C-alpha positions as MATLAB code, in Angstrom:
seq = 'MSERTASGTSDPGGEPGAVARFREELDPVVFVFGAGLTVGLILLYFLSPGTVERWIGIANDAMLGYLNWALLLIVFLIVLFLLFLIVGPWGSITFGDDPPEYSFLSFFAMLYSAGFAAGVVFWGPTEALFYYDSPSPLFDVSGGTSEAMVIAVQQTLFHWALPQLAVFTIMGIAIGYFTYNYDDVPLRVSSALTPIIGRDNLDGPVAKVIDVMAVFATIGGVATSLGFIGSQFITGLNFQWGIDLGNTGVILVVTAMTLLFTVSMVLGVNRGIRRLSNFNMILFVLLMVATFVIGPTVFLVLLGTQAFGGMINDFVSMSLFTGAGVDGGTEWANAWTVFYWAWALSWSPFAGLFIARISRGRTVREVAFTGIGATSAATIPWFTVVGGTAVWAQHNGVAEILGPVNDQGASVAGFAMFEAFPFGSVFMVAFMVLVTTFFITSADSSTLAVSMMTTGGKARPSSINRVFWGVVLGMFAAILMTLGGEGGVSALQSAAIITGGPFAFVCLFAMLGLIKEFGSKFGRVLLREDSWIVGSRPDRSTRAEPGDDD';
ca = [
      68.043    5.344   -8.448;
      68.712    3.731  -11.826;
      70.945    0.690  -12.255;
      73.398    2.793  -14.263;
      73.736    5.356  -11.512;
      74.075    2.687   -8.858;
      76.778    0.874  -10.755;
      79.348    3.578  -10.864;
      78.504    6.647  -12.966;
      79.256   10.044  -11.545;
      76.777   11.979   -9.495;
      76.469   15.784   -9.699;
      79.155   16.164   -7.063;
      81.668   14.244   -9.119;
      81.802   11.214   -6.790;
      81.206    7.732   -8.229;
      77.520    6.873   -7.900;
      78.144    3.488   -6.259;
      80.395    5.029   -3.611;
      77.907    7.816   -2.990;
      75.089    5.334   -2.605;
      77.204    3.238   -0.213;
      77.908    6.254    1.998;
      74.332    7.517    1.900;
      72.686    4.212    2.739;
      74.776    3.318    5.783;
      73.401    3.350    9.282;
      76.664    4.620   10.810;
      76.048    3.318   14.335;
      75.143   -0.225   13.309;
      77.839   -0.384   10.610;
      80.676    0.974   12.735;
      79.895   -0.999   15.875;
      78.971   -4.176   13.984;
      82.107   -4.079   11.871;
      84.148   -2.972   14.888;
      83.048   -5.920   17.023;
      83.717   -8.384   14.238;
      87.111   -7.041   13.179;
      88.031   -6.407   16.812;
      87.439  -10.048   17.699;
      89.646  -11.133   14.791;
      92.449   -8.832   15.912;
      92.124   -9.791   19.565;
      92.248  -13.455   18.648;
      95.491  -12.818   16.746;
      96.979  -10.972   19.728;
      95.888  -13.265   22.559;
      93.907  -16.342   21.558;
      94.233  -17.865   25.020;
      92.608  -14.876   26.703;
      89.772  -14.805   24.197;
      89.128  -18.533   24.546;
      89.195  -18.349   28.361;
      86.677  -15.513   28.664;
      84.453  -16.973   25.993;
      84.523  -20.253   27.875;
      83.524  -18.530   31.116;
      80.613  -16.742   29.448;
      79.547  -19.920   27.673;
      79.538  -21.905   30.926;
      77.517  -19.174   32.637;
      74.916  -19.212   29.882;
      74.591  -22.981   29.937;
      74.470  -23.013   33.734;
      71.783  -20.358   34.207;
      69.833  -20.033   30.949;
      69.608  -23.607   29.626;
      66.079  -24.083   30.975;
      64.968  -20.734   29.531;
      66.182  -21.601   26.033;
      64.381  -24.950   26.126;
      61.123  -23.403   27.356;
      61.166  -20.410   24.979;
      61.815  -22.546   21.887;
      59.027  -24.950   22.920;
      56.547  -22.074   23.296;
      57.545  -20.670   19.893;
      56.861  -24.039   18.252;
      53.388  -24.144   19.825;
      52.659  -20.591   18.671;
      53.677  -21.311   15.071;
      51.514  -24.428   15.000;
      48.613  -22.249   16.148;
      49.337  -19.743   13.366;
      49.163  -22.553   10.792;
      45.742  -23.806   11.901;
      44.243  -20.697   13.549;
      42.521  -17.607   12.119;
      45.535  -15.306   12.516;
      47.261  -17.208    9.724;
      45.115  -15.374    7.160;
      46.804  -12.023    7.828;
      49.035  -10.967    4.926;
      52.438   -9.335    4.639;
      51.376   -6.177    2.838;
      49.106   -5.809   -0.185;
      51.347   -6.882   -3.072;
      51.242  -10.379   -4.598;
      54.099  -12.768   -3.675;
      57.344  -11.967   -5.465;
      58.406  -15.607   -5.961;
      56.686  -18.905   -6.705;
      56.115  -21.157   -3.709;
      58.796  -23.635   -4.822;
      61.406  -20.884   -5.212;
      60.306  -19.332   -1.912;
      60.686  -22.698   -0.168;
      64.035  -23.443   -1.831;
      65.508  -20.065   -0.829;
      64.175  -20.300    2.723;
      65.555  -23.819    3.131;
      68.894  -23.265    1.398;
      69.686  -19.911    2.918;
      69.127  -20.449    6.604;
      69.322  -24.119    7.352;
      70.375  -26.650    4.747;
      74.150  -26.229    5.044;
      73.952  -27.621    8.581;
      71.563  -30.360    7.417;
      74.074  -31.556    4.814;
      76.995  -31.391    7.243;
      75.315  -33.280   10.101;
      73.181  -35.630    7.965;
      75.519  -38.646    7.949;
      77.114  -37.819   11.309;
      74.771  -36.865   14.112;
      72.800  -40.108   14.467;
      76.123  -41.937   14.869;
      76.898  -39.923   18.009;
      73.506  -40.777   19.521;
      73.896  -44.426   18.464;
      77.194  -44.509   20.336;
      75.950  -42.429   23.305;
      72.114  -42.212   23.498;
      70.265  -39.507   25.383;
      69.955  -40.275   29.128;
      66.244  -39.532   28.727;
      65.912  -43.016   27.229;
      66.963  -46.203   28.989;
      68.948  -47.503   26.029;
      72.528  -48.756   25.819;
      74.851  -47.404   23.141;
      75.747  -49.563   20.141;
      72.592  -51.695   20.346;
      69.729  -52.250   17.907;
      67.455  -50.177   20.158;
      69.948  -47.307   20.014;
      69.576  -47.152   16.215;
      65.945  -46.034   16.455;
      66.593  -43.624   19.339;
      69.545  -42.140   17.430;
      67.465  -41.262   14.369;
      64.535  -40.109   16.547;
      66.781  -37.702   18.457;
      68.268  -36.399   15.217;
      64.833  -35.757   13.708;
      63.828  -33.865   16.845;
      66.894  -31.641   16.737;
      66.579  -30.785   13.044;
      62.835  -30.579   12.444;
      60.492  -28.120   14.155;
      62.419  -26.352   16.982;
      65.490  -24.993   15.154;
      63.348  -23.920   12.231;
      60.868  -22.252   14.586;
      63.280  -19.571   15.837;
      64.120  -18.559   12.253;
      60.458  -18.445   11.322;
      59.223  -16.401   14.284;
      61.794  -13.698   13.524;
      60.880  -13.739    9.831;
      57.173  -13.342   10.582;
      57.730  -10.569   13.121;
      60.105   -8.569   10.916;
      58.075   -9.122    7.743;
      54.679   -8.296    9.229;
      55.662   -4.953   10.752;
      57.807   -3.964    7.750;
      55.177   -4.646    5.094;
      52.115   -3.618    7.096;
      53.396   -0.298    8.457;
      54.692    2.366    6.113;
      57.299    3.729    8.526;
      58.875    0.493    9.812;
      62.207   -0.451    8.157;
      63.314   -3.935    7.128;
      65.687   -4.720    9.980;
      65.940   -7.027   12.970;
      64.866   -4.521   15.614;
      61.550   -4.055   13.769;
      60.493   -7.447   15.146;
      59.990   -5.725   18.504;
      57.888   -2.843   17.183;
      54.986   -3.386   19.644;
      57.436   -3.725   22.551;
      59.779   -0.773   22.003;
      57.280    1.389   20.076;
      57.377    2.635   16.494;
      58.737    6.003   17.601;
      61.786    4.286   19.144;
      62.926    2.195   16.167;
      65.873    4.551   15.735;
      66.533    4.707   19.487;
      69.331    3.108   21.539;
      67.512   -0.167   22.274;
      66.879   -0.781   18.578;
      70.500    0.084   17.728;
      71.830   -2.360   20.324;
      69.631   -5.142   18.924;
      70.773   -4.444   15.350;
      74.471   -4.320   16.333;
      74.099   -7.608   18.190;
      72.382   -9.033   15.121;
      75.325   -8.091   12.879;
      77.867   -9.612   15.250;
      75.807  -12.759   15.833;
      75.293  -13.278   12.108;
      78.943  -12.851   11.150;
      80.221  -14.982   14.043;
      77.583  -17.669   13.752;
      77.547  -18.025    9.982;
      81.331  -17.813    9.600;
      81.787  -20.588   12.156;
      79.317  -22.781   10.293;
      80.949  -21.969    6.975;
      84.268  -22.954    8.524;
      82.812  -26.381    9.233;
      81.295  -26.663    5.755;
      84.584  -25.653    4.151;
      86.421  -28.193    6.306;
      84.046  -30.889    5.028;
      84.994  -30.054    1.440;
      88.700  -30.157    2.263;
      88.313  -33.375    4.272;
      86.696  -34.996    1.247;
      89.675  -34.096   -0.933;
      92.056  -35.587    1.626;
      89.966  -38.689    2.387;
      89.270  -39.723   -1.210;
      92.287  -38.475   -3.141;
      94.901  -37.874   -0.442;
      95.103  -34.149   -1.212;
      96.380  -32.326    1.890;
      95.970  -28.626    1.192;
      97.517  -27.224    4.353;
      96.712  -23.745    5.634;
      97.595  -22.061    2.337;
      95.314  -24.373    0.425;
      92.534  -23.837    2.965;
      92.746  -20.086    2.442;
      92.695  -20.564   -1.341;
      89.606  -22.804   -1.149;
      87.738  -20.377    1.099;
      88.816  -17.476   -1.124;
      87.426  -19.256   -4.186;
      84.163  -19.985   -2.365;
      84.011  -16.374   -1.184;
      84.329  -15.157   -4.762;
      81.535  -17.511   -5.833;
      79.072  -16.456   -3.153;
      79.979  -12.775   -3.625;
      79.162  -13.041   -7.334;
      75.888  -14.793   -6.493;
      75.065  -12.108   -3.938;
      75.846   -9.184   -6.254;
      73.616  -10.754   -8.906;
      70.782  -10.364   -6.389;
      68.071  -12.576   -4.973;
      66.325  -13.335   -8.260;
      69.290  -14.034  -10.532;
      71.711  -15.398   -7.924;
      70.289  -16.842   -4.717;
      67.007  -18.076   -6.238;
      68.599  -20.001   -9.106;
      71.333  -21.545   -6.983;
      68.810  -22.502   -4.295;
      66.675  -24.292   -6.889;
      69.756  -26.202   -8.098;
      70.631  -27.112   -4.502;
      67.227  -28.624   -3.839;
      67.330  -30.712   -7.038;
      70.770  -32.131   -6.169;
      69.700  -32.576   -2.536;
      66.701  -34.694   -3.561;
      68.680  -36.704   -6.142;
      71.408  -37.600   -3.634;
      68.845  -38.555   -1.000;
      66.820  -40.725   -3.396;
      69.948  -42.447   -4.709;
      71.083  -43.200   -1.161;
      67.632  -44.560   -0.343;
      67.611  -46.866   -3.394;
      71.174  -48.166   -3.054;
      71.107  -48.269    0.742;
      69.028  -50.547    3.011;
      65.687  -49.399    1.566;
      63.248  -51.551    3.539;
      65.151  -51.011    6.772;
      65.072  -47.237    6.260;
      61.295  -47.269    5.767;
      60.790  -49.224    8.989;
      63.366  -47.191   10.903;
      62.014  -43.859    9.697;
      58.422  -44.727   10.531;
      59.314  -45.786   14.065;
      61.689  -42.869   14.665;
      59.154  -40.315   13.411;
      56.440  -41.810   15.598;
      58.774  -41.746   18.582;
      59.601  -38.084   17.961;
      55.906  -37.157   17.916;
      55.166  -39.243   21.009;
      58.140  -37.931   23.017;
      58.187  -34.382   21.636;
      57.223  -32.613   24.875;
      59.597  -34.581   27.090;
      62.473  -34.165   24.619;
      61.756  -30.433   24.302;
      61.876  -29.802   28.049;
      64.573  -32.324   29.051;
      67.076  -30.412   31.195;
      68.717  -33.552   32.554;
      67.839  -32.714   36.169;
      67.887  -35.803   38.381;
      69.406  -38.008   35.659;
      73.012  -39.116   35.913;
      74.902  -37.207   33.210;
      71.635  -35.765   31.923;
      72.427  -32.053   32.310;
      75.785  -32.408   30.582;
      74.200  -34.287   27.692;
      71.323  -31.819   27.326;
      73.715  -28.846   27.388;
      76.085  -30.456   24.898;
      73.342  -31.246   22.387;
      69.830  -29.800   22.695;
      70.717  -26.537   24.460;
      73.726  -26.143   22.171;
      71.574  -26.529   19.061;
      68.879  -24.151   20.277;
      71.452  -21.493   21.192;
      73.230  -22.003   17.885;
      69.969  -21.626   15.962;
      69.087  -18.533   17.987;
      72.408  -16.953   17.045;
      71.394  -17.483   13.401;
      67.855  -16.184   13.925;
      68.591  -12.496   13.109;
      70.030  -13.279    9.691;
      67.616  -16.083    8.833;
      64.620  -14.088   10.055;
      65.616  -11.006    8.102;
      66.149  -13.021    4.931;
      62.803  -14.820    5.366;
      61.127  -11.440    5.775;
      62.903  -10.133    2.665;
      61.408  -12.872    0.438;
      57.958  -13.093    2.108;
      56.226   -9.931    0.879;
      52.663  -10.681   -0.168;
      52.390  -14.041    1.574;
      50.093  -14.888    4.434;
      51.305  -15.560    7.948;
      50.046  -19.127    7.504;
      52.135  -19.644    4.359;
      55.304  -18.386    6.021;
      54.702  -20.375    9.215;
      53.915  -23.563    7.300;
      56.898  -23.200    4.978;
      59.179  -22.297    7.878;
      58.445  -25.311   10.076;
      56.225  -27.625    8.016;
      57.584  -27.815    4.472;
      61.187  -27.577    5.650;
      60.635  -30.372    8.181;
      59.113  -32.448    5.387;
      62.447  -32.137    3.540;
      64.680  -32.513    6.588;
      63.060  -35.628    8.112;
      63.577  -37.842    5.018;
      67.170  -36.625    4.631;
      68.196  -37.516    8.183;
      66.221  -40.757    8.041;
      67.881  -41.860    4.804;
      71.422  -40.532    5.212;
      71.668  -40.775    9.006;
      69.843  -44.103    9.094;
      72.153  -45.534    6.418;
      75.214  -44.428    8.368;
      73.935  -46.042   11.574;
      72.960  -49.216    9.699;
      76.376  -49.434    8.027;
      78.179  -48.920   11.352;
      75.988  -51.396   13.286;
      76.252  -54.146   10.665;
      79.944  -53.716    9.922;
      79.347  -52.570    6.345;
      81.519  -49.493    6.948;
      83.636  -48.234    9.817;
      82.562  -44.623   10.275;
      82.941  -43.867   13.979;
      86.663  -44.607   13.864;
      87.448  -42.018   11.182;
      85.057  -39.564   12.875;
      86.918  -39.910   16.185;
      90.270  -39.519   14.402;
      89.501  -36.830   11.810;
      86.333  -35.111   13.041;
      82.651  -35.111   12.131;
      83.255  -33.808    8.613;
      84.595  -37.187    7.420;
      81.437  -39.229    8.169;
      79.731  -38.749    4.812;
      82.809  -39.737    2.846;
      83.444  -42.829    4.983;
      79.843  -43.908    4.426;
      79.673  -43.247    0.694;
      83.006  -45.061    0.189;
      81.170  -48.334    0.928;
      78.579  -47.644   -1.815;
      78.712  -48.889   -5.389;
      79.952  -45.935   -7.465;
      81.127  -44.433   -4.167;
      83.301  -41.832   -5.902;
      80.278  -40.479   -7.757;
      78.374  -40.124   -4.475;
      81.310  -38.363   -2.831;
      81.678  -35.881   -5.689;
      77.940  -35.129   -5.590;
      78.174  -34.726   -1.810;
      81.089  -32.272   -2.154;
      79.229  -30.270   -4.804;
      76.176  -30.107   -2.527;
      78.327  -28.977    0.401;
      79.886  -26.260   -1.760;
      76.648  -24.924   -3.236;
      74.943  -24.840    0.145;
      78.024  -23.026    1.463;
      77.483  -20.413   -1.243;
      73.736  -19.959   -0.685;
      74.166  -19.693    3.089;
      76.989  -17.201    2.673;
      75.390  -14.967    0.059;
      72.007  -14.810    1.795;
      73.583  -14.102    5.196;
      75.843  -11.441    3.698;
      72.835   -9.840    2.034;
      71.086   -9.851    5.418;
      74.045   -8.169    7.151;
      74.163   -5.558    4.378;
      70.477   -4.872    4.996;
      71.097   -4.584    8.754;
      73.822   -1.980    8.287;
      71.825    0.189    5.861;
      68.875    0.806    8.119;
      66.755   -1.833    6.403;
      67.200   -1.345    2.638;
      65.997   -4.419    0.735;
      68.621   -3.888   -2.007;
      71.891   -2.609   -0.493;
      74.643   -1.329   -2.764;
      77.157   -3.713   -4.327;
      80.006   -2.147   -2.341;
      78.216   -2.889    0.924;
      77.565   -6.499   -0.095;
      81.142   -7.069   -1.255;
      82.559   -5.575    1.978;
      80.602   -7.959    4.177;
      81.294  -10.854    1.817;
      85.032  -10.308    2.244;
      84.681  -10.021    6.034;
      82.655  -13.220    6.203;
      85.132  -15.080    3.997;
      88.063  -13.872    6.116;
      86.327  -14.959    9.295;
      85.619  -18.419    7.876;
      89.235  -18.809    6.729;
      90.539  -17.796   10.152;
      88.302  -20.343   11.847;
      89.737  -23.076    9.653;
      93.398  -22.116   10.127;
      93.793  -20.374   13.485;
      94.089  -22.614   16.486;
      92.682  -25.749   14.818;
      89.698  -27.258   16.562;
      90.330  -25.121   19.624;
      89.942  -21.934   17.615;
      86.728  -23.171   16.055;
      85.368  -24.205   19.445;
      86.172  -20.838   21.006;
      84.519  -18.793   18.271;
      81.663  -21.265   18.045;
      81.077  -20.692   21.747;
      81.124  -16.947   21.112;
      78.349  -17.387   18.584;
      76.410  -19.604   20.998;
      76.614  -16.896   23.657;
      74.718  -14.544   21.351;
      71.903  -17.076   21.299;
      71.094  -16.329   24.927;
      69.997  -12.719   24.361;
      68.252  -13.610   21.102;
      66.161  -16.210   22.905;
      64.526  -13.308   24.708;
      64.345  -11.247   21.499;
      62.416  -14.128   19.914;
      60.208  -14.413   23.002;
      59.344  -10.700   22.944;
      58.795  -10.875   19.175;
      56.264  -13.650   19.755;
      54.526  -11.715   22.533;
      54.408   -8.640   20.295;
      52.798  -10.649   17.516;
      50.194  -12.042   19.907;
      49.346   -8.496   20.986;
      49.284   -7.179   17.420;
      47.400  -10.045   15.784;
      44.845  -10.201   18.573;
      44.127   -6.498   18.197;
      44.107   -6.376   14.381;
      42.080   -9.542   13.927;
      39.532   -8.325   16.441;
      39.140   -5.072   14.492;
      38.713   -6.951   11.225;
      36.015   -9.111   12.783;
      34.151   -5.952   13.728;
      34.577   -4.375   10.257;
      34.065   -7.431    8.060;
      30.878   -9.408    8.687;
      31.764  -11.641    5.740;
      35.163  -12.676    7.109;
      35.899  -16.331    6.364;
      38.587  -18.019    8.431;
      41.311  -19.250    6.119;
      40.768  -16.664    3.366;
      43.334  -14.034    2.447;
      42.428  -10.716    4.053;
      42.023   -7.591    1.998;
      43.631   -4.182    2.375;
      41.633   -3.522    5.535;
      44.144   -5.632    7.481;
      47.002   -3.305    6.564;
      47.993   -1.000    9.396;
      48.189    2.680    8.615;
      50.918    4.877   10.087;
      48.523    6.443   12.549;
      46.826    3.198   13.526;
      48.210    2.716   17.012;
      47.206   -0.091   19.308;
];
């Protein structure tokens, strides 16, 4: 369909082309049930917030009580599998036959900005402070001590490097491989389980349930995170300039941000998300380097080296720490590590679908390396520099950060830290701009992903579809920031975490399906291609044909 037809000219039936395209592209089951669950939760929360919070709390406690070990084990296995894909022969398998659509730097910037970096910016100056004040029971370290500084940064690096990124990446590889290597597999979340549910059942009830859950998880999870990011922007206005917006101002701010990310989304991946993601990464690096230079530079080098080494050395024990047999250990593990894994898993449908969308033509190795290697290489310095500076400033009395955090919430930490810097106002403005632009890239890429989910897997959904989900996401984020205060955010955040439980098993089955598929396909290529060289890009013979069943 031409751009002119898609943008609103009349079709032969007299109906506007954009409206006709919107109606034709919808997957009615996924759209109706996905939108129904999302809007229904908003309405129910208006009618009886106490009931919603109570039942969400019960479900959340049940998940943490019975599935915490499973989430830890599944995420650990996924990390090991992705590391194998990076160094093993299966990494040479490509996503289709076409060349990559984007340069590696743009591919990396979009992958990082869209699915992860908003949380990195929010928690960068904050999380290590919590571990400095209350270290993990896995380590015999007292809070507020010099030893706790290293453990705090080490724990933060562990939480924000490989494991969270791994669940996004495994979904992206599974969706992308089956979509681009089979002619009859659509670009949607349920396609990740093609070897498990069968290609003939991708329009069946199991696939529909997975796609509906993916829509709900994406809207709930991303909107909750955007609520936090928006609150950080508003906190900065209040902390630095004493501007108290109130609920009306909050809605206006979120509305303005919604308009910005909707415009970016309608412009498309190339003109909107790609350009803004590139800008984000430039500002991200500049702010980090400036903090490193003005902050305690030598201390950060020493701290980062030791914390990184500790993370590598303790990676297995930290990954599988359930807290059993340790006083307060289970509560700590559930509140932090299990919480983060479940939260990341609730994001995995959207992040995986978006990664698949931008990965056509790349090898499995490239996607796996970018997903957990290159992104970790950006995340580790950020948390070392920003988190390490915050801990250093708190420990040495340069700035009081924990006090404002306890009084006003985690979103104030960055502003309290940068206030102690020379040219602190400049740093705070740059920090607020970074928060806002990452808000936009997370929102527009997630909204694009939801639009793709509700159209049966179209890579370029209609503008009406994108705008609809952009408005819903913006409304959800505004409600989180105004309804019920912190309690409302906690309740809906828990609802998003609950969706992580089922998606842990979706990710597990996606990994098992890839093992089955790659083992079979690579074995066939070895038989067909005597000249196969491990590490080279495979040719068209690795592409699966519609009749090529396992």
